N, C-alpha and C positions, 0 to 999 in steps of 0.2 A: 504494500500500500504506500503510495507516495505521500510525503509529509503534508501536502496541501489538501489531502482528502480528509474530510471530517468523519469521525467515528465515535462509537459509544465506548466510553472509558469508565471502568470501575476503579475507584480509589478506595483502598482499605485504610481506614484512619482518616487523615486529611484535615484535622482541625487544630493541630498543636504547633508544629514547627515546619519540618520539611513538607508534610502533607499540604499545608496551607499554600505553600509556594507551588507545589505540583498542580493543585487545583487552578491557581491563577494562571500558570503557564499553559495548562490545557485549554482553559477558556480563551486565553489570548490567541491560541492556535485554531480556535473555532470548533473544538470538540465538544461533544455532549457528555457531561460529567454526572456520574452517580456516586454518592458517598455511602459507605457502609461503616458504621461505628456505633458506639453506645449512646450517642446523642448528648454527650456531656457538655459540649461547647456549642453555643449558638453563634454563628458568624454570618456576616453579610458579605455576599460574593459579588464580583463585578460581572455577573452573568447568571443565567439560570442553572441551578444545581439541584438535582434530586437527592433526597436524603433517605436512606434506609436504616432503620434502627435495629440493632442486634448485638450479639456478643460472640466473639470467636471462641470463647471458652464455654459457651452455652448455646444460645439459640441463633442459628444462622439461617433460619427458614425464610427470611425475607429475600434471600438470594435465589430460592428455588424457582425454576422456570424462567429465570432471567437470562438473557444472552448479551454478551459484551464482546467487543472486538479486541479489547486488551484490558489487563489489570495492572495497576501500579500499587504495590503492597508496601505501605509505609509503616505498618503496625505489627507485622508478623514477628513473632519471637520464638515460638516453640513449634516443633513439627506437628503436634496435634492441631494447632491453629491453622496450619497449611491444609492439613487433611480435612478439617471441618468445612472450610470454605470450598475446597475442591468438591467435596461430596455434595454440597448444595448446588454448585454450579453445574454438576453433571459430568459425564464422561468426555464430552467434547470441549476441553478447556481452552480458553483463549490464550494468546501470548501473555506471559506473566513476568513483570519486572518486579523483582524482590529486592528490597533494600536491606541488605545484610550489614556487615561491619568488618573492618580489618581485624577486629578482636577475635575472629575465628582462627587466625594464625596461631600456631602452637607456641613459637618463641620468636623473638626479634633480637638476634645476637647483635651486640654492639658493633657498629661500623659496617654492617652487611646489608646492603639494599636487598629487597625481596620483591618478587612478582607474584602472579596468581598461582604459580606452581608451588609456592611455599607450603610446607606441611600444615595441615589443619589440626586443631586440637582434638584429641580423642575424648575429651570430657563430655559428659552427658548433662551437666548442670552448669550453672553460672551463665553469665551473659554470652561469652564467646562460645561455650559449649552448646547452649540452646540454639543459638543462631546457626552454628555449623550443622546441627542435626536438622534444622528447618531447611537449610540449603539442600541437604541430601533428600529430604522428603519431596521438595519441589522438583528436583532433577528426576526423581523416580516417576513422578506423575506426568511430567511433560518435558523430557530432556531436550527436545528440539525447539521448544517454545518458551524457554526460561532464560531470562537475563538476570544473573546474580550480580548485584551492585554492592561493592564493599567500600563504603565511605570511611574516611578517617575522621578528623575533627571537622564537623560541619559548623559554619559560623554565619552570623548575619541576623537580620531582623526576625524577631519572635523567638530567638533562642532562649529557652527557659533556664539554661544552666549558667550563663555568664562566663563560660570557660574561655571565650576569646574577648568578650566585651570588656573584661577587666582591664586589658592593656590600653585600649583607647581611652577608657575612663580614667585610669590611674595616670597616664601620661598627661591627660588634659588638666590634672590637678597641679602639674608643674613641680618644681623643686627637685630634690634628689630622689630618684626612683631606683629601687633595688631591681637589678636585672640578673636573671639566673644563668649560671654556667658560663660557657665561653661565648663571646660575641659572634663567632663564626659557626656556632652549633646549628646544624640544619634542622628546620622545622617545616611542617606542611599544614595547610588548612584548605578547605574548599568552601567557596561561597554558596550558600543554600540556593540562591537563585540560579547559579550555574548548574548545580546538581539537579534541581527540579526540572529545568528546561531540558537537560540531557535525558533524564528518565522519560520524559514525554517523547523525545526523539527516538529513544530505543523502542518505545511502544509503537510509534508510527512506522518505523522501519522493520519491525519484527526481528530485531537483532537478538540473537541468543549468545550465551557464553558467560564467562565470569570476568569481572573487571574490578580493579582497584580504583575506586572513585576518590582519588586524592589529588590535591593541587601540586603545582611545581614546588620543588625544594627551594627554600630561601634561608638566609641566616636569621637568627634571632635579632641580630643588630638591625637587619633590614626591616623586620616587623616593628621594632621600637622606633626607628628613625621615621618610618612611614606614619606611625601614629603621631609623632611629634610634628611632622610636616603638615598633617591634616588639621591639627588643632592649634598650631602656632604657639605651643606652650613653651615655657622656659625650662622644660624638663631636662635634667642632667642624669645620665645613667651611671649607676654604680654596680659593677659586675661582681658577683659573689660566686665562688667556686662550688661545684657539686659537693665536695667534701664538707665545706663550711655550712652549706644549707642542710645537709643531712645531719651534721652534728647539732644543728639548732632545731632538729625535729620538724623541719619543713616537709610537708607531705608532697612527694612527686605528683605532678599533674594537677593536683587540686590546690595545694598551698600556694603555688605560683603556676598559673596556667601555662601550658605548652612546655613545661620543664620536666624532663626525665633525665636522671643521671646517665651520661653517655656510656659509662662502663657497666651499666646494669646488665647482668648476664641474660636476663629474659626479656627485658623491655627497652634496652638501650638503643635498639635500631627501629623502634616502632614508627618513627617519623621519617623512615627511609623507604617508603613504598614507591614502587615504580608504576607510572600511569601510562606507559606506552600503549598498552592495549586499549585503554579507555580513550585516549586521544585519537587513536586510529579509528575508533568507533564513534567519533564525533564530539567528545567532551571538549569544551572550550572554557577556559578560566579567565576571568576578567582581572585587571590589575589589582593588586592588593590595596592601592590607594582608594579605589572605588568601594571596596568592602569596608575599609576603615571609616570612610566618610558616611556610608549608609548606617554603619553601626553607631556612630556618634549621633547621627540624626535620630535614630530610633531610641537612643537612651534619653533624649529630651532633657527634661529638668534634672538637676543634680540628684542621682539616685542614692548617693551615700554608700558607705561600706556595707550596709545591711543588704544591698543587692547582690553581694558576693560573699555569702556567709562562710565559705570554706577557705578563703584565701587568708594569708597571714595578716595579723593585726598591724596597724601602723606603728604600734610600739615596738613590735619585733622587727619590723622593717627598719626603723630608725636605729635600733641597736645593731643590726647586722651591717648597716651601711658603715658605721664606725668611722675608721680612718681610711677606708678603701678609696682608690683613685676615682675621680668623677670624669665622665666623658660627655 
């Protein structure tokens, strides 16, 4: 089906973060959108959207007898949830874009980039294990009609976690800003708008396969400099080593977003995903400056530290800055 052809799209989820952007991208492309979710969030859409209420862990009967050209699955977590939706849709399943996660990878050895052939965790529980088993369930149901999308850190408007928004917000406060690890340490993010638009294109083109949905690698210095350029702040960055951060009990990934100690045996290379296959399948990533500007606009009024409950306190940040050099 060429991308210009309008079709019937079922979005599973669709009201929190990525799903909201998927719906907007699909409507902008002229597709007819049906949502299936628990009906917990009432949203206003820029176009007609049909809503079906149900629960993937319970009643999926609202899907029975319905026919769709494609599914974009933003909410699947367990294999049983895949099976329940498939059972209600019937044996002739449409093309299915499943949003998984890079967390299905078993280990990310320090300094070693990985692609879609990396070993998948054998675990049957936990976030990565459950998603890995859901991938397997979908491939078993429709191996030639499944696109497995494995995002890394998704960032942008409506993100409920603040995992990236902390940095534009903190840099906008100015002053001395604690920066984690080495300035050259590679990191990756993907703008939610780019991911959503690409998921719609995968559905349009009936593309199958497994893809690391990660953005280009950049240095942490680039991230912070881009934040400073976007808000014209007088921020001055103070770099703190992995060892000193760990000694101060700063939690990797949450205490300071985007930070993972580079020599961590299991997770040191998590932000070294290769996206060659996704780019070949049409993934396009906008400049980071665009993402930072939109994130700042979405933050709106001063949110305060309470918007980022898991990050380190300003008191600890000040203590760690100490006499380290400022850049």
